[in-house]
C-alpha positions in Angstrom: -41.2 -41.5 -49.4 -42.3 -42.8 -46.1 -39.6 -42.8 -43.1 -38.7 -46.5 -42.2 -36.8 -47.6 -39.4 -36.6 -50.9 -37.5 -37.8 -51.5 -33.7 -38.0 -53.8 -31.1 -40.5 -55.8 -29.1 -42.0 -54.7 -26.0 -42.1 -57.0 -23.0 -43.5 -56.8 -19.5 -41.6 -57.5 -16.4 -43.0 -58.0 -13.1 -42.8 -55.2 -10.5 -39.7 -54.8 -8.2 -39.5 -53.1 -4.8 -36.6 -50.7 -4.9 -35.5 -47.7 -3.0 -36.2 -43.8 -4.1 -33.5 -42.2 -6.1 -33.3 -38.6 -6.4 -34.7 -37.1 -9.7 -31.7 -35.3 -10.7 -28.5 -37.5 -11.4 -27.1 -41.3 -10.7 -23.8 -41.7 -11.4 -21.1 -44.0 -10.0 -17.8 -42.7 -9.2 -15.0 -42.5 -11.7 -14.5 -40.6 -15.2 -14.8 -41.6 -18.7 -11.2 -41.3 -19.2 -9.4 -44.6 -19.7 -12.6 -46.7 -20.6 -11.6 -49.9 -22.7 -12.5 -49.3 -26.4 -14.2 -53.0 -26.4 -17.2 -53.1 -24.3 -17.7 -56.1 -22.1 -21.5 -55.9 -22.5 -23.7 -55.7 -25.4 -27.1 -53.9 -25.3 -29.6 -56.6 -26.8 -32.9 -54.7 -26.1 -34.8 -51.7 -24.9 -38.4 -51.8 -23.8 -41.0 -50.2 -21.7 -44.2 -51.1 -19.6 -46.6 -49.7 -17.3 -47.3 -50.7 -13.8 -49.4 -49.3 -11.1 -47.9 -45.6 -10.2 -44.9 -46.0 -12.7 -43.6 -46.8 -16.2 -40.5 -49.2 -16.2 -37.9 -49.1 -18.9 -35.6 -51.6 -19.0 -32.3 -52.2 -20.7 -31.1 -55.7 -21.4 -27.9 -56.8 -21.9 -25.7 -60.0 -23.2 -22.7 -60.0 -20.8 -22.4 -58.4 -17.1 -24.5 -55.5 -16.2 -22.7 -52.5 -17.1 -19.9 -51.2 -14.5 -21.1 -47.6 -14.4 -24.9 -45.9 -15.0 -25.5 -42.3 -15.0 -29.4 -41.1 -15.5 -29.9 -37.3 -15.2 -32.7 -34.9 -16.7 -30.9 -32.7 -19.5 -32.4 -29.5 -21.3 -31.9 -31.2 -24.8 -30.3 -34.5 -25.9 -26.8 -34.3 -27.2 -25.1 -36.8 -29.7 -22.0 -38.5 -28.6 -19.4 -38.0 -30.0 -20.8 -35.4 -32.5 -22.1 -32.8 -30.2 -24.9 -32.0 -32.5 -28.7 -32.1 -30.8 -30.6 -35.5 -31.5 -34.4 -35.1 -32.0 -36.5 -36.5 -29.4 -40.2 -36.3 -28.3 -41.5 -35.2 -25.1 -41.6 -32.5 -22.5 -38.8 -33.6 -20.4 -35.5 -35.8 -21.4 -33.9 -38.3 -19.2 -30.1 -39.1 -20.2 -29.1 -42.5 -19.5 -25.4 -43.5 -20.1 -24.1 -46.9 -19.8 -20.7 -47.6 -19.2 -18.5 -50.5 -20.6 -21.3 -51.3 -23.0 -21.8 -51.3 -26.9 -25.2 -51.2 -29.0 -23.3 -52.9 -31.8 -22.0 -56.2 -32.5 -18.4 -57.1 -34.0 -19.7 -56.3 -37.7 -20.9 -52.8 -36.4 -24.4 -54.1 -36.9 -27.0 -52.5 -34.1 -27.8 -54.9 -31.7 -30.5 -52.7 -30.2 -33.4 -50.4 -31.4 -31.9 -47.0 -32.0 -35.2 -45.2 -31.9 -38.5 -46.5 -30.2 -41.8 -45.4 -29.2 -44.2 -46.4 -26.0 -47.9 -46.1 -25.5 -47.4 -45.9 -22.0 -48.6 -42.6 -19.7 -45.2 -41.1 -19.4 -42.5 -42.6 -21.4 -43.1 -41.7 -25.1 -40.1 -43.0 -26.6 -36.4 -43.7 -26.4 -33.7 -42.6 -28.9 -30.1 -43.9 -28.7 -27.6 -40.8 -28.9 -24.4 -42.5 -28.4 -22.7 -45.7 -29.2 -18.7 -44.8 -29.0 -15.6 -45.8 -26.9 -17.5 -48.3 -24.9 -20.4 -45.7 -23.6 -23.8 -46.2 -24.5 -26.1 -43.3 -24.4 -30.1 -43.0 -24.7 -32.5 -40.1 -24.0 -35.9 -41.1 -22.6 -38.6 -38.5 -23.7 -41.0 -38.0 -21.1 -44.7 -36.5 -20.8 -43.8 -35.2 -17.5 -40.8 -34.8 -15.3 -41.0 -37.0 -12.4 -39.0 -38.7 -9.9 -37.1 -41.9 -10.7 -35.5 -45.1 -9.2 -32.8 -46.8 -10.9 -31.4 -50.3 -10.0 -29.9 -53.5 -11.9 -30.9 -56.9 -12.3 -29.1 -60.2 -13.3 -30.1 -63.4 -15.2 -30.3 -61.8 -18.0 -28.4 -58.3 -16.8 -30.5 -55.5 -17.0 -30.2 -51.9 -15.8 -34.0 -50.9 -14.6 -35.5 -47.4 -14.6 -38.9 -46.8 -12.9 -40.3 -43.6 -13.5 -43.0 -42.3 -11.5 -46.6 -41.5 -13.0 -48.2 -39.5 -10.4 -51.0 -38.0 -12.4 -54.0 -38.6 -14.4 -54.1 -39.3 -18.4 -56.6 -39.5 -21.1 -57.0 -41.2 -24.6 -56.6 -39.3 -27.7 -56.2 -40.5 -31.3 -53.1 -39.8 -33.4 -53.1 -40.6 -36.9 -50.1 -42.4 -38.7 -49.4 -42.9 -42.4 -50.9 -46.4 -43.3 -48.2 -47.4 -45.9 -49.8 -50.4 -47.3 -52.9 -48.5 -48.2 -50.8 -45.2 -49.5 -48.9 -47.8 -51.6 -52.2 -49.2 -53.1 -54.0 -45.8 -53.6 -56.5 -46.9 -51.1 -58.1 -44.2 -48.9 -57.9 -43.1 -46.3 -54.1 -42.9 -46.2 -53.7 -42.7 -42.4 -54.9 -44.9 -39.1 -55.6 -43.6 -36.1 -54.1 -45.1 -32.6 -54.9 -44.4 -29.0 -52.2 -42.8 -27.0 -52.2 -41.5 -23.3 -51.7 -37.9 -22.9 -51.9 -35.0 -20.0 -55.3 -33.7 -19.9 -54.2 -30.1 -19.1 -52.4 -30.0 -22.4 -53.9 -33.1 -24.5 -53.1 -31.4 -28.2 -49.3 -30.8 -27.2 -49.2 -34.5 -26.3 -50.8 -35.7 -28.9 -48.2 -34.0 -31.0 -45.3 -35.3 -29.1 -47.0 -38.9 -29.8 -47.1 -38.0 -33.4 -43.5 -37.3 -33.5 -42.4 -40.3 -31.5 -44.0 -42.3 -34.1 -45.7 -45.5 -34.1 -44.9 -48.7 -31.5 -43.0 -51.5 -32.8 -46.3 -53.5 -33.1 -47.9 -50.7 -35.1 -45.1 -50.2 -37.4 -45.3 -54.0 -38.2 -48.7 -53.2 -39.4 -47.6 -50.8 -41.8 -47.9 -47.6 -40.0 -45.3 -45.0 -40.1 -44.7 -41.6 -39.2 -44.3 -39.3 -42.2 -42.5 -36.2 -40.7 -41.3 -34.6 -44.0 -38.1 -33.7 -42.5 -39.2 -31.9 -39.5 -37.8 -32.7 -36.1 -40.3 -31.0 -33.8 -42.8 -27.9 -33.6 -43.3 -25.1 -31.6 -46.0 -22.4 -31.1 -48.7 -24.7 -30.8 -52.0 -22.3 -30.2 -55.9 -22.8 -30.7 -57.9 -20.0 -30.9 -61.3 -21.6 -31.8 -61.8 -22.5 -34.2 -58.2 -22.2 -35.8 -55.2 -24.1 -34.5 -52.0 -22.9 -35.6 -48.2 -24.6 -35.0 -44.6 -23.9 -36.6 -42.8 -26.8 -37.7 -38.9 -26.9 -36.6 -35.8 -28.3 -38.3 -37.0 -28.9 -41.8 -39.8 -29.2 -44.0 -39.9 -30.7 -47.7 -42.6 -32.8 -49.2 -39.8 -35.0 -51.1 -42.3 -34.6 -54.0 -44.9 -37.0 -52.3 -48.4 -35.9 -52.0 -48.3 -37.3 -48.6 -46.8 -35.2 -45.9 -46.5 -34.4 -42.3 -49.4 -32.2 -42.7 -51.9 -35.2 -43.6 -51.3 -36.8 -39.9 -51.3 -33.3 -38.4 -54.8 -32.4 -39.6 -56.9 -35.1 -38.4 -54.9 -35.4 -35.0 -55.6 -31.8 -34.1 -59.4 -31.8 -35.7 -60.3 -34.4 -33.1 -60.6 -31.6 -30.7 -64.1 -29.9 -30.5 -62.4 -26.4 -30.6 -60.5 -27.0 -33.9 -62.1 -27.2 -37.3 -59.1 -25.6 -39.3 -55.2 -25.9 -38.9 -52.2 -23.7 -40.1 -49.1 -25.3 -40.4 -45.9 -22.8 -40.6 -42.6 -23.6 -42.0 -39.5 -23.0 -39.9 -39.4 -19.7 -41.1 -42.9 -18.6 -40.0 -44.5 -18.9 -43.4 -47.6 -20.4 -44.7 -49.7 -20.2 -47.9 -53.1 -18.8 -46.0 -52.3 -17.2 -43.0 -55.9 -16.0 -42.3 -59.3 -17.0 -42.9 -60.9 -20.0 -41.9 -59.3 -22.4 -44.1 -56.4 -25.0 -43.9 -52.9 -24.0 -44.6 -49.5 -25.5 -45.5 -46.5 -23.8 -46.1 -45.0 -24.0 -49.4 -42.3 -26.5 -48.9 -45.0 -29.3 -48.0 -46.5 -28.9 -51.8 -45.8 -32.1 -53.9 
């Protein structure tokens, strides 16, 4: 089965000159205690666009600008109130908490995307980690930890984060499942899209973009990220001509003939030094650990 999710539309805002904020934390005074359970502002959109020297992430609201904002780097994204890790792609995670806000309507329906990816240099994805007791939380997955600026705008109400991009990127291909072609039995079952990645670690960058998934427009065109219950990967290494990596989280084909391996193989084999790919399950097992051949773990067999 293909992974399905709903996405928001990406819009571009004009550049705004703002003061520098230290890239550690931005937090208004006060505590969460006593926050009203009914939020004054409703999050309606999350979007990102690239401008000269920075990526801009915009949280847009119906109602006033949230009374408090906290933006800081964290080692991992934690769900509120579950306390459990939340899957997010990237080499750095910027946690955003917005107070006196909600990301759902009176009927409990989501009013903004819970998970969305972007094809801009630094911002890979935005993932909602909480919508509880008047506090909305998101993680922003980044290609690289850099400085950021935080400010607000009105008409409409927005919280804006400009994340610097003081680095060069190169475009590489990431392959996603083409659901209409797969459902019709028409090969190839994958379609490639271009993503900016850091030139010093292009394979890792391409894998991060794969786990982030297609952008809203790509999703609308029928592309899907089939992760086969994996939440990420670790130990990616390339010893020409073989690339090796281990899946983290889970691993299951779900009985499908199409799995995450069908996306990983072409994404890694675009690199001149990779002719074969060996994929290991979270326990470190694969069917053919040696030899010049591709290999998947048993959990990815149909």
